[in-house]
C-alpha positions in Angstrom: 19.8 -1.9 11.3 19.0 -1.2 7.6 15.6 -1.3 6.2 14.3 -4.7 5.2 16.2 -6.2 2.2 13.7 -8.5 0.5 13.4 -10.6 -2.6 10.3 -11.0 -4.7 8.1 -14.1 -4.5 8.3 -15.3 -8.2 5.0 -17.1 -8.6 2.1 -16.7 -10.9 1.7 -16.5 -14.7 2.9 -13.9 -17.1 0.4 -11.2 -17.9 -0.4 -11.0 -21.6 -0.2 -7.3 -22.6 -3.7 -6.2 -23.7 -2.9 -2.5 -23.9 -0.5 -0.2 -25.7 3.0 -1.2 -26.7 5.9 0.1 -24.7 6.8 3.6 -25.8 8.6 6.7 -24.3 6.5 8.8 -22.0 6.2 12.3 -23.2 7.8 14.8 -20.8 9.3 12.0 -18.7 12.1 12.9 -16.3 15.6 11.9 -17.4 16.3 8.6 -15.7 18.8 5.9 -15.9 17.0 2.7 -16.9 17.0 0.1 -14.2 18.0 -3.4 -15.0 15.1 -5.8 -14.8 14.7 -8.1 -11.7 14.9 -11.8 -12.6 11.3 -12.6 -12.8 9.5 -15.6 -14.4 7.8 -15.4 -17.7 5.4 -18.3 -17.0 5.9 -19.7 -13.5 3.7 -22.3 -12.1 1.4 -21.1 -9.3 2.6 -24.0 -7.2 6.3 -23.4 -7.7 8.4 -22.5 -4.6 9.8 -19.0 -4.2 13.3 -18.6 -5.7 16.2 -18.1 -3.2 18.4 -16.0 -5.4 16.3 -13.5 -7.3 18.2 -10.4 -8.2 17.4 -7.2 -6.4 15.6 -4.3 -8.1 17.7 -1.3 -8.9 15.7 1.9 -8.7 15.5 4.5 -11.5 17.5 7.8 -11.4 18.9 8.5 -7.9 17.6 11.7 -6.3 18.3 13.0 -2.9 15.3 11.4 -1.3 15.2 8.2 0.8 12.6 6.7 -1.5 9.9 5.4 0.9 7.3 8.0 1.6 9.9 10.8 1.8 8.2 13.8 0.4 10.7 16.5 1.2 13.9 14.5 0.4 15.5 14.7 3.9 15.9 10.9 4.2 13.1 10.4 6.7 9.5 9.2 6.0 6.7 11.6 6.1 3.0 10.9 6.6 -0.4 12.1 5.1 -3.0 12.4 7.8 -6.5 13.9 8.5 -6.8 17.2 10.2 -10.1 18.1 11.8 -11.1 21.8 12.1 -13.2 23.2 14.9 -16.2 23.6 12.5 -16.0 19.9 11.7 -14.4 20.2 8.2 -11.8 17.7 7.4 -8.5 18.6 5.8 -5.5 16.6 4.5 -2.1 17.4 6.0 1.5 16.2 5.6 3.4 15.7 8.8 7.1 15.6 8.2 9.7 13.3 9.8 12.6 14.6 11.9 15.4 13.4 14.0 12.8 13.1 16.8 10.2 11.3 14.6 7.0 12.8 13.2 6.9 16.5 13.9 3.4 18.0 13.9 5.0 21.4 14.1 6.4 20.8 10.6 3.3 20.2 8.5 1.4 21.4 5.5 -2.3 21.6 5.8 -4.4 21.7 2.6 -7.8 23.5 2.3 -10.8 21.2 2.7 -11.8 19.4 -0.4 -8.9 20.4 -2.6 -9.2 19.8 -6.4 -6.8 16.8 -5.9 -7.4 15.2 -2.5 -4.2 13.3 -1.4 -4.8 9.7 -0.6 -4.4 8.2 2.9 -1.9 5.4 3.9 -4.4 2.5 3.5 -4.6 3.4 -0.2 -0.9 3.9 -0.8 -0.4 7.7 -0.8 3.1 8.0 -2.3 5.4 6.5 -5.0 8.2 7.7 -7.2 6.2 7.8 -10.4 8.7 9.7 -12.6 11.9 7.9 -11.5 13.7 11.0 -10.2 14.3 9.5 -6.7 11.7 11.5 -4.9 8.3 10.4 -3.6 5.2 11.8 -5.5 1.8 12.1 -3.8 -1.2 10.4 -5.4 -4.7 11.9 -5.1 -8.2 11.7 -6.4 -9.9 14.5 -8.3 -13.7 14.5 -8.5 -15.6 16.1 -11.3 -18.8 15.6 -13.3 -17.3 12.7 -15.3 -16.3 10.8 -12.1 -13.1 10.4 -10.0 -9.8 10.8 -11.7 -6.2 10.1 -10.6 -3.9 13.0 -10.0 -0.4 13.5 -8.7 1.6 16.1 -6.9 5.3 15.8 -8.0 8.1 15.6 -5.5 10.3 17.1 -4.2 7.9 19.6 -2.8 4.7 18.2 -4.1 2.0 19.4 -1.7 4.4 21.7 0.2 5.2 24.2 -2.5 1.7 24.9 -3.8 2.3 23.4 -7.3 -1.0 22.3 -8.8 -1.5 18.5 -9.3 -1.3 16.8 -12.7 -4.0 14.5 -13.9 -2.7 11.0 -14.7 -3.4 10.1 -18.4 -5.9 7.3 -18.7 -5.0 5.6 -22.0 -7.6 2.8 -22.2 -11.3 2.6 -23.3 -12.7 2.0 -19.8 -13.9 4.0 -16.9 -11.3 6.2 -15.0 -10.0 4.7 -11.8 -11.5 5.9 -8.5 -10.6 4.7 -5.1 -9.4 1.2 -6.2 -5.9 2.1 -7.3 -2.6 1.3 -5.7 1.1 1.9 -6.5 3.6 -0.8 -6.8 6.5 -2.1 -8.9 4.6 -5.0 -10.5 7.1 -5.8 -13.3 10.3 -5.5 -11.2 12.0 -2.9 -13.3 12.6 -0.4 -10.5 10.0 2.1 -11.6 6.7 2.6 -9.8 3.5 1.5 -11.5 -0.2 2.0 -10.8 -2.8 -0.8 -10.7 -6.4 0.1 -10.8 -9.8 -1.5 -11.2 -11.8 -0.3 -14.3 -15.2 -0.8 -15.9 -14.8 -1.9 -19.5 -16.6 0.2 -22.1 -20.3 -0.7 -22.0 -19.8 -2.8 -18.8 -21.8 -2.5 -15.6 -19.0 -3.2 -13.1 -15.2 -3.0 -12.6 -14.0 -6.3 -13.9 -10.7 -5.2 -15.5 -7.3 -4.7 -14.0 -5.5 -1.8 -15.6 -1.7 -1.4 -14.9 -0.1 1.9 -15.9 3.7 1.3 -15.9 6.3 3.8 -15.0 8.2 5.9 -15.4 5.5 8.5 -15.9 6.1 11.8 -17.7 5.4 15.0 -15.9 2.3 15.3 -18.0 0.9 12.2 -16.2 1.5 9.8 -19.1 2.7 6.2 -18.3 5.5 4.6 -20.3 3.1 1.7 -21.2 0.0 -0.1 -20.0 -1.8 -3.4 -19.9 -5.3 -4.6 -19.3 -6.3 -8.0 -18.0 -9.5 -9.5 -16.6 -10.2 -10.1 -12.9 -8.5 -13.3 -11.7 -11.9 -14.4 -10.2 -14.0 -13.2 -13.1 -15.9 -11.0 -10.7 -16.0 -7.3 -9.9 -13.1 -5.8 -8.0 -13.9 -4.6 -4.5 -10.5 -3.3 -3.5 -6.8 -3.7 -4.1 -3.8 -4.0 -1.8 -0.2 -3.9 -2.9 3.2 -4.6 -1.4 5.2 -1.7 -0.2 7.7 -0.2 -2.7 11.2 0.1 -1.3 13.3 -0.1 -4.5 14.6 -3.6 -3.6 11.9 -6.0 -4.7 9.1 -6.3 -7.1 5.7 -6.0 -5.5 2.8 -8.4 -5.3 -0.9 -7.4 -5.6 -4.1 -8.6 -3.9 -7.4 -8.3 -5.8 -10.5 -8.6 -3.7 -13.8 -10.0 -4.6 -17.0 -7.9 -3.9 -17.8 -7.7 -0.2 -20.2 -5.0 0.9 -18.4 -4.9 4.3 -18.2 -8.7 4.5 -14.7 -10.2 4.8 -14.4 -11.3 1.2 -11.5 -13.3 -0.2 -8.6 -11.9 -2.2 -6.5 -13.3 -5.0 -2.7 -12.9 -4.6 -1.0 -12.0 -7.9 2.7 -12.2 -8.0 5.0 -10.0 -10.1 6.2 -11.1 -13.5 8.2 -9.3 -16.2 4.9 -8.4 -17.8 3.3 -7.1 -14.6 0.8 -8.8 -12.2 0.2 -12.5 -13.0 -3.1 -13.4 -14.7 -3.7 -16.2 -12.3 -3.2 -16.2 -8.6 -3.8 -17.9 -5.3 -7.1 -17.5 -3.5 -6.6 -16.3 0.0 -8.7 -16.7 3.2 -11.4 -14.1 3.7 -10.3 -10.8 5.3 -10.1 -7.2 4.0 -6.9 -6.3 6.0 -3.6 -7.3 4.4 0.1 -6.5 4.8 3.2 -7.7 3.1 6.6 -8.3 4.7 9.5 -10.7 5.2 8.4 -12.0 8.6 10.8 -15.0 8.8 13.9 -13.2 7.3 14.4 -15.7 4.5 14.4 -13.1 1.8 11.1 -14.1 0.3 7.9 -12.0 0.5 5.2 -13.1 2.9 1.7 -11.8 3.3 -0.7 -11.6 6.2 -4.5 -11.4 5.7 -6.9 -10.7 8.5 -10.4 -9.8 9.5 -10.7 -6.0 9.2 -13.6 -5.9 11.7 -16.2 -4.5 9.4 -19.5 -6.2 9.1 -22.5 -6.0 6.7 -25.0 -5.6 9.6 -27.9 -6.8 7.4 -29.9 -9.7 8.9 -28.0 -12.9 8.5 -24.7 -11.2 7.7 -23.6 -9.8 11.0 -21.1 -12.6 11.6 -18.3 -14.3 9.7 -17.4 -18.0 9.5 -15.0 -19.2 12.3 -12.2 -19.5 9.8 -12.4 -15.8 9.1 -13.8 -14.2 12.3 -11.1 -12.6 14.4 -8.5 -14.5 12.3 -5.1 -13.6 10.9 -3.7 -15.9 8.2 0.0 -15.7 7.2 1.1 -17.1 3.9 4.9 -17.6 3.8 7.1 -17.5 0.8 8.2 -21.2 1.3 4.6 -22.4 1.1 3.8 -22.6 4.8 0.6 -21.0 6.3 0.0 -20.1 9.9 -3.2 -18.9 11.7 -3.5 -16.5 14.7 -6.8 -15.9 16.4 -8.2 -13.2 18.7 -8.5 -9.8 17.1 -9.5 -7.8 14.0 -8.8 -4.5 12.4 -6.2 -2.9 10.1 -2.8 -4.4 9.6 0.6 -2.6 9.1 4.0 -4.2 8.7 7.5 -2.9 9.4 10.7 -3.8 11.1 9.9 -2.2 14.5 12.8 -3.7 16.5 15.6 -3.5 13.8 16.4 -7.2 13.7 16.0 -7.5 9.9 12.7 -9.3 10.1 9.3 -7.6 9.6 6.8 -7.3 12.5 3.1 -6.8 12.2 0.6 -4.5 14.1 -2.9 -5.8 13.8 -6.2 -5.1 15.5 -8.3 -2.2 16.7 -11.5 -3.3 15.1 -13.5 -1.7 12.3 -14.1 2.1 12.3 -17.8 1.8 13.1 -17.8 -1.6 14.9 -16.7 -2.9 18.3 -13.1 -1.9 19.3 -10.6 -4.8 19.4 -7.2 -4.9 21.1 -4.2 -4.1 18.9 -1.5 -6.8 19.0 2.1 -6.7 17.8 3.3 -9.9 16.2 7.1 -10.1 16.2 9.0 -11.6 13.3 11.4 -14.5 13.9 13.1 -17.4 12.2 9.9 -19.4 12.2 7.7 -16.4 11.2 5.4 -14.2 13.2 5.1 -15.1 16.9 1.8 -14.8 18.8 1.1 -11.1 19.3 1.3 -9.3 22.6 -1.5 -6.8 23.2 -0.4 -3.2 22.9 -1.3 -1.4 26.2 -1.8 2.2 27.0 -3.7 3.1 23.8 -7.5 3.2 23.9 -9.5 3.1 20.7 -6.3 3.0 18.6 -6.2 1.4 15.1 -3.0 0.7 13.1 -2.6 3.5 10.5 0.8 3.4 8.9 4.5 2.5 9.4 7.7 4.1 8.4 11.2 5.3 9.4 10.1 8.7 10.6 13.3 9.5 12.6 15.7 8.1 10.0 17.4 5.7 12.5 17.1 2.6 10.2 14.1 0.8 11.8 10.4 1.5 11.5 7.9 3.0 13.9 4.1 2.6 13.5 1.3 5.0 13.9 -2.2 4.4 15.4 -5.1 6.7 14.7 -7.5 7.4 17.6 -11.2 7.7 17.3 -13.4 7.8 14.3 -12.2 11.2 13.0 -8.6 9.9 12.8 -7.3 13.4 13.7 -5.3 12.2 16.8 -2.2 10.0 16.3 0.1 7.9 18.5 3.6 6.9 17.3 5.0 3.7 18.9 7.8 1.2 18.4 5.5 -1.6 19.4 6.6 -1.6 23.1 6.1 2.0 24.2 4.5 5.2 23.1 7.0 7.6 21.5 4.8 10.6 20.8 1.2 11.6 20.5 -0.2 14.5 18.5 -3.4 16.1 17.1 -3.3 17.8 13.8 -5.3 21.0 13.4 -5.5 23.3 10.3 -4.3 26.3 12.3 
């Protein structure tokens, strides 16, 4: 079956551009401009999702498959953590193959490289320059604070080319960990959304969107700045997965300090993420997909398992504790109870509807069972517990063997250096990544 073909949920309000006007990006790769997806200028937050939104056409077509395909062989790759015998932690890229993820085909970076590649929960890859190949996002730390950096594909991390700093064109603090890739305006080019602290401010209360295509000097084509939809500090961001076929929504989380805080769902518009959004149930885990196969984007929000552990804050309300809430594109909601942990979505059985792996508990909290919720005409069905994997937590999903459907990966233990690949029914492979 082909990868999921999905259509954007066209809700929310148009973002008023607060930053620079559109302009060519210096040094940008030559790319065929993509026609804009049909997105609303000023949709009502209560409007239903359209049933016939045009599909996004990506930018210039390269040889890569587009989704997390660093080496351009048509199969997804994965950034993981490798643990050395002396306890030092490295980043590594494990490449896909006809047999799935191949730990023998990997690139291990020195510990604490100048630009440390991001891990899957943060969104590690996107085609920022529009050449058809995945680029690798990273964070570079220096005396002025963390800065965004990028390894350009094809090759990226694997050919030893130094990373490029992303140009930060606004008068606010540079983005740190709260940055995610997406196509927030539906033009087919990857963008970056980041929290930022306004000049003279004390907390990150602005959303900065750097729009692609980016030049090879790290400069975005344009940018906007908008306030937090809640008026509060950003705690973290989660974005829909880029696959070149739909614009991507964005979740902006309120401050949490390990509590299961609420997020605000901002849908895509022609100007980028909507200014106003829908407040979601509390839960720091989230995954987007088309779980009922109707062509509209859905989002599942769940309890990540983390807890504050301060007196009086060790528990969550019953509406949040061990809860997964699914918001469907047609306005329905559904609730599932019984586990907590990370969530990853993908079409694991190739039926054209996305499935969801959810559970495992927080990294430093009690372990919880991992459940696989299968997509169907009515949406996600009650999840069956995934057996045979102890202490596993959902880590990432992708088509690592190039057969057209997704597999998902669990990380084992706190060091996340051992991984299990599964199709949701059985274990396909298990490997440990070491620097040697």
